[in-house]
C-alpha positions in Angstrom: -9.3 2.6 -17.4 -9.1 -1.1 -18.2 -11.2 -2.8 -16.0 -11.3 -6.9 -15.6 -14.5 -7.8 -13.9 -15.3 -11.7 -13.1 -13.6 -12.8 -16.3 -13.8 -10.3 -18.7 -12.9 -7.2 -20.0 -15.4 -4.3 -19.2 -15.3 -0.4 -19.8 -15.6 2.6 -16.9 -19.8 1.5 -16.7 -18.4 -1.7 -15.5 -20.7 -2.6 -12.4 -20.6 -4.8 -9.5 -23.9 -5.8 -7.6 -25.3 -3.1 -5.1 -25.3 -7.1 -2.1 -21.4 -7.4 -3.2 -20.0 -7.8 0.7 -16.8 -5.5 -0.4 -19.3 -2.8 -1.0 -21.9 -3.1 2.0 -18.9 -4.3 4.9 -15.7 -3.9 3.7 -15.2 -7.6 3.1 -12.4 -7.2 1.2 -8.8 -7.5 0.2 -6.6 -6.0 -2.8 -3.5 -5.3 -3.8 -2.1 -1.8 -5.7 1.0 -2.7 -8.3 3.0 -0.4 -10.0 3.3 -0.2 -13.9 6.4 1.0 -15.5 6.3 1.5 -19.4 3.6 -1.1 -19.4 5.0 -3.6 -17.1 3.9 -4.5 -13.4 6.6 -4.8 -10.9 6.7 -7.3 -7.8 3.8 -9.4 -9.2 4.7 -12.5 -7.8 5.4 -10.5 -4.3 2.2 -8.8 -4.2 0.4 -11.9 -5.0 1.7 -13.7 -2.0 0.3 -11.2 0.0 -3.0 -11.0 -1.6 -3.5 -14.6 -0.3 -2.2 -13.9 3.3 -5.0 -11.3 3.1 -7.7 -12.9 1.8 -7.2 -16.3 3.8 -6.2 -13.7 6.8 -9.8 -12.3 6.3 -11.5 -15.8 5.9 -12.1 -15.2 2.4 -11.4 -18.4 -0.2 -7.8 -18.3 -1.5 -7.4 -16.5 -4.7 -7.3 -18.6 -8.1 -3.7 -17.2 -8.5 -3.4 -18.1 -12.3 -6.9 -16.7 -12.8 -5.1 -13.1 -11.3 -2.2 -13.2 -13.4 -4.3 -14.2 -16.5 -6.2 -11.0 -15.5 -3.1 -8.8 -14.9 -2.1 -10.1 -18.4 -5.1 -9.4 -20.1 -5.0 -5.7 -18.6 -1.6 -4.9 -19.3 -1.8 -6.0 -23.1 -5.0 -4.0 -23.4 -3.5 -1.1 -22.7 0.1 -1.0 -23.0 0.8 2.5 -23.2 0.7 3.2 -19.8 4.6 4.8 -18.8 3.6 5.1 -15.3 0.4 3.8 -13.6 -1.5 2.0 -11.2 -3.0 -1.6 -11.0 -5.4 -2.9 -8.6 -6.5 -6.3 -7.9 -10.2 -6.4 -5.7 -11.0 -9.3 -4.4 -13.8 -9.4 -2.2 -16.7 -11.8 -0.5 -19.3 -11.3 -3.1 -22.9 -11.0 -3.0 -23.9 -11.4 0.3 -27.1 -10.6 2.7 -27.3 -7.1 3.7 -25.3 -8.1 6.8 -21.8 -9.1 8.3 -23.2 -12.4 7.2 -21.2 -13.8 4.0 -23.5 -15.4 1.2 -22.8 -18.4 -0.9 -22.3 -16.8 -4.5 -18.8 -16.8 -4.3 -15.8 -14.2 -4.3 -15.7 -10.9 -6.7 -12.7 -10.5 -8.7 -11.7 -7.2 -10.1 -8.6 -5.8 -12.3 -8.2 -2.3 -13.4 -4.9 0.0 -14.6 -4.7 3.3 -14.9 -2.2 5.6 -15.7 -1.3 8.4 -12.9 1.3 11.1 -12.3 4.5 10.0 -10.9 4.7 11.2 -7.5 7.0 14.3 -6.0 10.6 13.5 -5.2 9.7 14.9 -1.3 6.6 15.2 0.4 5.3 16.5 3.4 3.4 14.0 6.6 1.5 14.9 9.5 0.7 12.8 12.4 -2.8 12.3 13.4 -4.8 12.1 16.5 -6.1 8.3 15.6 -4.1 5.1 16.4 -3.9 1.9 14.5 -5.0 -1.4 16.6 -1.9 -3.9 16.2 -4.5 -6.0 18.4 -7.3 -6.1 15.5 -8.7 -8.8 13.6 -7.3 -6.9 10.3 -3.7 -5.6 11.5 -1.5 -6.3 8.8 -4.3 -7.3 6.2 -4.3 -5.3 3.4 -8.1 -4.7 3.4 -10.5 -2.7 1.4 -11.8 -1.6 4.8 -10.2 2.3 4.0 -12.6 5.1 5.7 -10.2 5.3 8.4 -7.5 5.9 5.8 -9.8 8.3 4.0 -10.4 10.4 7.4 -7.0 10.6 8.0 -5.4 11.6 4.7 -8.0 14.0 4.5 -6.9 15.5 8.1 -3.2 15.8 6.5 -4.1 17.2 3.6 -5.8 20.2 5.4 -2.8 20.8 7.3 -0.3 20.6 4.6 0.4 17.2 4.1 0.1 14.5 1.6 0.6 11.6 4.0 -1.0 11.0 7.4 1.2 9.0 10.3 -0.4 6.9 13.1 1.0 5.7 15.8 -0.4 2.5 17.7 -2.3 1.8 20.5 1.0 1.7 23.0 2.4 5.0 21.3 4.5 3.3 19.0 5.0 4.7 15.3 3.1 2.4 12.8 2.7 3.1 9.4 1.0 6.4 6.9 -2.2 5.4 4.9 -0.9 3.6 2.4 2.8 3.9 3.3 5.4 2.5 5.4 8.0 5.3 7.3 11.6 4.5 7.7 13.8 6.8 10.0 17.2 7.8 10.1 18.6 8.2 14.0 22.2 9.0 14.3 23.0 7.7 11.1 21.3 4.5 11.4 18.1 3.5 9.1 14.6 2.1 11.2 11.4 1.0 10.5 8.6 0.0 12.9 8.3 -3.8 13.1 5.5 -5.8 11.8 4.2 -6.0 15.1 3.4 -2.6 15.5 0.3 -3.2 13.1 2.0 -1.9 10.0 1.6 -3.3 6.8 4.0 -5.7 5.6 4.7 -3.8 2.6 6.2 -5.0 -0.7 8.7 -1.8 -1.3 9.3 -2.0 2.8 10.4 -5.4 2.3 13.0 -4.5 -1.0 14.3 -1.5 1.0 15.3 -3.8 3.6 16.8 -6.5 1.5 18.5 -4.3 -0.9 19.8 -1.8 1.2 19.5 -2.7 5.0 17.3 -1.2 8.1 16.8 -2.1 11.5 13.1 -3.4 12.5 12.3 -1.5 15.9 9.6 -0.4 17.7 9.6 3.5 17.9 8.0 5.7 20.2 5.9 8.5 18.0 7.9 11.5 20.1 10.9 10.1 18.3 10.0 10.5 15.2 10.5 14.9 16.0 14.1 14.0 16.7 14.9 11.8 13.3 17.6 13.3 11.1 15.8 11.9 8.2 12.4 10.5 7.1 11.4 9.0 3.9 7.9 6.9 3.4 7.9 3.5 0.9 5.1 2.7 -1.1 4.1 0.8 -4.5 3.7 4.2 -6.4 6.1 6.2 -4.1 9.5 4.3 -3.8 11.3 5.3 -2.0 10.2 9.4 -1.2 11.9 11.8 1.2 10.5 13.7 3.8 10.9 17.0 3.7 8.4 18.3 6.5 7.3 16.3 9.7 4.6 17.9 11.1 6.0 21.7 12.0 9.3 21.0 11.5 11.3 21.1 8.4 14.2 18.5 7.2 16.9 18.9 4.4 16.3 16.5 1.9 17.1 14.4 0.4 19.5 13.6 3.1 22.4 11.0 2.6 20.5 7.7 3.5 17.6 8.4 2.0 19.4 9.4 -1.6 21.6 6.1 -1.4 18.3 4.0 -0.3 16.1 5.9 -3.0 19.5 5.1 -5.7 20.2 1.4 -4.6 16.1 0.9 -5.0 16.3 2.5 -8.5 18.9 0.4 -9.6 17.6 -2.9 -8.5 14.0 -2.7 -9.2 15.1 -1.7 -12.8 17.4 -5.2 -13.0 14.4 -7.4 -12.3 10.3 -6.7 -12.9 9.3 -9.7 -10.5 12.1 -9.6 -7.7 
């Protein structure tokens, strides 16, 4: 693992202050980028969303030139990653042991790590908790991830590798770290951003490159989907072979076509 922390490369013993607001309150935002053959994918889109999340949380706007320099430094330090994850973490910095922010300024961390490529198909489990589409942090990629940790553990205990949330009005929303697409009678549909779902980079590229309808989908309709797939930075387009207790044939025709288009277009342009 390569770590850049507040201006310098460090090893895995790198430490942030125990008073960092990202640690004490979850007051921070982050982005995860895919690394393929030593190169990060969709840097510009991820940095644009980092700004949206940071300013939406009330943090100072990140210095994107500094973030880009940190990314380049980390990638250069470990150029042999065939497939990996690069994470940018930006927090409220050293602060009081309360919800109040301090005046020390933000903490910025960029780290990379080689990972296994995801399986071609996955299983999902719907969870009994909901996303609050009216939350102050709805649509922001924050470090307050305990809800996701709890939901993912619930799904894995039931044989899934991703948990799926509805929102407070019973519409399909998203996974813990993924967006969801469903095929109904040949039509590809994904939940609207108004559902509380994150504006996923891969989600948006699939819509732009392949096409999909953004529409509210009642959670109960998930049981009627002919095909389901997830999108995320490291999953790309991942077919779902089981949704709760229901098996699906994978990959379906639409899913396979979307995956093919995404693979071709993303190979053509590393920063679309």
